[in-house]
N, CA, C and O atoms as a GROMACS GRO file, in nm:
protein
  224
    1MET      N    1   1.165  -1.578  -2.414
    1MET     CA    2   1.250  -1.462  -2.427
    1MET      C    3   1.168  -1.333  -2.426
    1MET      O    4   1.221  -1.226  -2.398
    2ASP      N    5   1.037  -1.343  -2.456
    2ASP     CA    6   0.953  -1.224  -2.456
    2ASP      C    7   0.935  -1.164  -2.317
    2ASP      O    8   0.898  -1.047  -2.304
    3LEU      N    9   0.961  -1.242  -2.213
    3LEU     CA   10   0.946  -1.190  -2.077
    3LEU      C   11   1.066  -1.108  -2.032
    3LEU      O   12   1.060  -1.041  -1.928
    4VAL      N   13   1.174  -1.112  -2.108
    4VAL     CA   14   1.297  -1.039  -2.072
    4VAL      C   15   1.294  -0.901  -2.134
    4VAL      O   16   1.264  -0.886  -2.252
    5LYS      N   17   1.327  -0.798  -2.053
    5LYS     CA   18   1.332  -0.661  -2.104
    5LYS      C   19   1.432  -0.652  -2.219
    5LYS      O   20   1.535  -0.719  -2.218
    6PRO      N   21   1.402  -0.568  -2.318
    6PRO     CA   22   1.491  -0.558  -2.435
    6PRO      C   23   1.637  -0.531  -2.401
    6PRO      O   24   1.726  -0.588  -2.465
    7ASN      N   25   1.665  -0.446  -2.303
    7ASN     CA   26   1.804  -0.416  -2.270
    7ASN      C   27   1.874  -0.529  -2.195
    7ASN      O   28   1.994  -0.521  -2.172
    8ASN      N   29   1.802  -0.635  -2.156
    8ASN     CA   30   1.861  -0.750  -2.089
    8ASN      C   31   1.860  -0.875  -2.176
    8ASN      O   32   1.907  -0.980  -2.133
    9LYS      N   33   1.808  -0.865  -2.298
    9LYS     CA   34   1.798  -0.984  -2.383
    9LYS      C   35   1.933  -1.046  -2.414
    9LYS      O   36   1.943  -1.168  -2.425
   10LYS      N   37   2.037  -0.964  -2.429
   10LYS     CA   38   2.169  -1.021  -2.460
   10LYS      C   39   2.219  -1.108  -2.345
   10LYS      O   40   2.294  -1.203  -2.368
   11ASP      N   41   2.179  -1.078  -2.221
   11ASP     CA   42   2.218  -1.159  -2.105
   11ASP      C   43   2.150  -1.295  -2.107
   11ASP      O   44   2.206  -1.393  -2.056
   12ALA      N   45   2.031  -1.304  -2.164
   12ALA     CA   46   1.953  -1.428  -2.165
   12ALA      C   47   1.962  -1.502  -2.299
   12ALA      O   48   1.902  -1.608  -2.315
   13GLU      N   49   2.036  -1.447  -2.392
   13GLU     CA   50   2.046  -1.506  -2.525
   13GLU      C   51   2.102  -1.647  -2.519
   13GLU      O   52   2.201  -1.672  -2.451
   14GLY      N   53   2.038  -1.740  -2.590
   14GLY     CA   54   2.083  -1.878  -2.597
   14GLY      C   55   2.039  -1.965  -2.481
   14GLY      O   56   2.072  -2.084  -2.479
   15MET      N   57   1.965  -1.910  -2.386
   15MET     CA   58   1.920  -1.989  -2.270
   15MET      C   59   1.795  -2.068  -2.306
   15MET      O   60   1.716  -2.026  -2.391
   16SER      N   61   1.778  -2.181  -2.241
   16SER     CA   62   1.655  -2.258  -2.253
   16SER      C   63   1.546  -2.186  -2.172
   16SER      O   64   1.576  -2.094  -2.096
   17ASP      N   65   1.421  -2.229  -2.189
   17ASP     CA   66   1.312  -2.167  -2.112
   17ASP      C   67   1.337  -2.180  -1.962
   17ASP      O   68   1.315  -2.085  -1.887
   18ALA      N   69   1.382  -2.297  -1.918
   18ALA     CA   70   1.408  -2.319  -1.776
   18ALA      C   71   1.519  -2.228  -1.726
   18ALA      O   72   1.511  -2.175  -1.615
   19GLU      N   73   1.623  -2.209  -1.807
   19GLU     CA   74   1.733  -2.120  -1.768
   19GLU      C   75   1.687  -1.975  -1.762
   19GLU      O   76   1.729  -1.900  -1.673
   20ILE      N   77   1.599  -1.934  -1.855
   20ILE     CA   78   1.546  -1.797  -1.852
   20ILE      C   79   1.464  -1.775  -1.727
   20ILE      O   80   1.472  -1.669  -1.665
   21ILE      N   81   1.384  -1.874  -1.688
   21ILE     CA   82   1.303  -1.862  -1.566
   21ILE      C   83   1.394  -1.846  -1.445
   21ILE      O   84   1.368  -1.761  -1.359
   22ARG      N   85   1.500  -1.925  -1.438
   22ARG     CA   86   1.595  -1.911  -1.326
   22ARG      C   87   1.663  -1.775  -1.331
   22ARG      O   88   1.681  -1.711  -1.227
   23PHE      N   89   1.702  -1.729  -1.450
   23PHE     CA   90   1.764  -1.598  -1.467
   23PHE      C   91   1.672  -1.487  -1.417
   23PHE      O   92   1.716  -1.398  -1.344
   24LEU      N   93   1.544  -1.493  -1.456
   24LEU     CA   94   1.449  -1.389  -1.416
   24LEU      C   95   1.420  -1.395  -1.266
   24LEU      O   96   1.400  -1.292  -1.203
   25ALA      N   97   1.419  -1.515  -1.209
   25ALA     CA   98   1.398  -1.528  -1.064
   25ALA      C   99   1.514  -1.464  -0.988
   25ALA      O  100   1.495  -1.403  -0.883
   26ALA      N  101   1.635  -1.480  -1.042
   26ALA     CA  102   1.753  -1.422  -0.977
   26ALA      C  103   1.772  -1.274  -1.009
   26ALA      O  104   1.841  -1.203  -0.936
   27ASN      N  105   1.711  -1.227  -1.119
   27ASN     CA  106   1.726  -1.089  -1.166
   27ASN      C  107   1.589  -1.028  -1.197
   27ASN      O  108   1.558  -1.005  -1.313
   28PRO      N  109   1.508  -1.004  -1.096
   28PRO     CA  110   1.371  -0.958  -1.121
   28PRO      C  111   1.360  -0.827  -1.198
   28PRO      O  112   1.258  -0.800  -1.260
   29ASN      N  113   1.464  -0.744  -1.196
   29ASN     CA  114   1.461  -0.620  -1.272
   29ASN      C  115   1.473  -0.643  -1.421
   29ASN      O  116   1.453  -0.551  -1.500
   30ALA      N  117   1.505  -0.766  -1.462
   30ALA     CA  118   1.516  -0.799  -1.604
   30ALA      C  119   1.382  -0.840  -1.664
   30ALA      O  120   1.372  -0.860  -1.785
   31VAL      N  121   1.278  -0.852  -1.579
   31VAL     CA  122   1.145  -0.892  -1.628
   31VAL      C  123   1.081  -0.775  -1.701
   31VAL      O  124   1.079  -0.662  -1.653
   32ARG      N  125   1.029  -0.806  -1.818
   32ARG     CA  126   0.957  -0.704  -1.895
   32ARG      C  127   0.823  -0.681  -1.827
   32ARG      O  128   0.750  -0.776  -1.798
   33ARG      N  129   0.792  -0.556  -1.802
   33ARG     CA  130   0.667  -0.521  -1.735
   33ARG      C  131   0.589  -0.421  -1.816
   33ARG      O  132   0.653  -0.352  -1.896
   34PRO      N  133   0.463  -0.405  -1.806
   34PRO     CA  134   0.376  -0.493  -1.730
   34PRO      C  135   0.346  -0.621  -1.807
   34PRO      O  136   0.358  -0.627  -1.929
   35ILE      N  137   0.306  -0.722  -1.733
   35ILE     CA  138   0.254  -0.845  -1.793
   35ILE      C  139   0.106  -0.846  -1.759
   35ILE      O  140   0.068  -0.854  -1.642
   36ILE      N  141   0.021  -0.836  -1.860
   36ILE     CA  142  -0.123  -0.827  -1.839
   36ILE      C  143  -0.190  -0.947  -1.905
   36ILE      O  144  -0.175  -0.970  -2.025
   37ASP      N  145  -0.264  -1.023  -1.825
   37ASP     CA  146  -0.338  -1.140  -1.876
   37ASP      C  147  -0.487  -1.112  -1.854
   37ASP      O  148  -0.535  -1.109  -1.741
   38THR      N  149  -0.559  -1.093  -1.964
   38THR     CA  150  -0.703  -1.065  -1.955
   38THR      C  151  -0.786  -1.193  -1.954
   38THR      O  152  -0.908  -1.188  -1.944
   39GLY      N  153  -0.719  -1.308  -1.964
   39GLY     CA  154  -0.791  -1.434  -1.975
   39GLY      C  155  -0.804  -1.478  -2.120
   39GLY      O  156  -0.821  -1.596  -2.148
   40LYS      N  157  -0.796  -1.382  -2.211
   40LYS     CA  158  -0.801  -1.409  -2.354
   40LYS      C  159  -0.675  -1.363  -2.425
   40LYS      O  160  -0.634  -1.421  -2.525
   41VAL      N  161  -0.614  -1.256  -2.372
   41VAL     CA  162  -0.497  -1.196  -2.436
   41VAL      C  163  -0.389  -1.175  -2.330
   41VAL      O  164  -0.418  -1.128  -2.219
   42LEU      N  165  -0.265  -1.210  -2.365
   42LEU     CA  166  -0.150  -1.183  -2.279
   42LEU      C  167  -0.066  -1.078  -2.347
   42LEU      O  168  -0.024  -1.097  -2.461
   43THR      N  169  -0.040  -0.966  -2.279
   43THR     CA  170   0.041  -0.860  -2.337
   43THR      C  171   0.163  -0.836  -2.249
   43THR      O  172   0.159  -0.856  -2.127
   44LEU      N  173   0.271  -0.793  -2.312
   44LEU     CA  174   0.396  -0.768  -2.242
   44LEU      C  175   0.448  -0.631  -2.276
   44LEU      O  176   0.456  -0.594  -2.393
   45GLY      N  177   0.483  -0.554  -2.175
   45GLY     CA  178   0.547  -0.426  -2.198
   45GLY      C  179   0.454  -0.310  -2.225
   45GLY      O  180   0.332  -0.322  -2.213
   46PHE      N  181   0.516  -0.198  -2.261
   46PHE     CA  182   0.444  -0.072  -2.283
   46PHE      C  183   0.436  -0.034  -2.431
   46PHE      O  184   0.403   0.079  -2.464
   47THR      N  185   0.466  -0.128  -2.518
   47THR     CA  186   0.471  -0.096  -2.660
   47THR      C  187   0.334  -0.057  -2.714
   47THR      O  188   0.232  -0.096  -2.657
   48PRO      N  189   0.329   0.019  -2.824
   48PRO     CA  190   0.201   0.052  -2.886
   48PRO      C  191   0.124  -0.075  -2.927
   48PRO      O  192   0.001  -0.078  -2.920
   49GLU      N  193   0.196  -0.178  -2.969
   49GLU     CA  194   0.130  -0.302  -3.008
   49GLU      C  195   0.060  -0.368  -2.889
   49GLU      O  196  -0.051  -0.420  -2.902
   50ALA      N  197   0.126  -0.365  -2.774
   50ALA     CA  198   0.067  -0.423  -2.652
   50ALA      C  199  -0.057  -0.344  -2.611
   50ALA      O  200  -0.159  -0.403  -2.574
   51ARG      N  201  -0.049  -0.212  -2.618
   51ARG     CA  202  -0.166  -0.130  -2.583
   51ARG      C  203  -0.280  -0.150  -2.680
   51ARG      O  204  -0.396  -0.150  -2.640
   52ALA      N  205  -0.250  -0.168  -2.808
   52ALA     CA  206  -0.355  -0.189  -2.908
   52ALA      C  207  -0.431  -0.319  -2.882
   52ALA      O  208  -0.552  -0.325  -2.905
   53LYS      N  209  -0.363  -0.422  -2.834
   53LYS     CA  210  -0.429  -0.549  -2.802
   53LYS      C  211  -0.532  -0.533  -2.691
   53LYS      O  212  -0.629  -0.609  -2.684
   54LEU      N  213  -0.510  -0.434  -2.604
   54LEU     CA  214  -0.599  -0.412  -2.489
   54LEU      C  215  -0.713  -0.316  -2.519
   54LEU      O  216  -0.809  -0.307  -2.442
   55ALA      N  217  -0.705  -0.245  -2.630
   55ALA     CA  218  -0.808  -0.147  -2.665
   55ALA      C  219  -0.940  -0.219  -2.696
   55ALA      O  220  -0.940  -0.328  -2.754
   56PRO      N  221  -1.052  -0.157  -2.657
   56PRO     CA  222  -1.181  -0.221  -2.685
   56PRO      C  223  -1.213  -0.230  -2.833
   56PRO      O  224  -1.319  -0.281  -2.871
   0.00000   0.00000   0.00000
């Protein structure tokens, strides 16, 4: 559910992981961006918490 943008979470509520993946494939604008994988840390979105994880 963390991959779904906050304003689209109600649309994906109650779905299994497989259903969410299908939902996001059919509705790419519902994907929370950016998704950054540094190899050690995965961050989602533009939140201050996500940016703090990336700070040196």
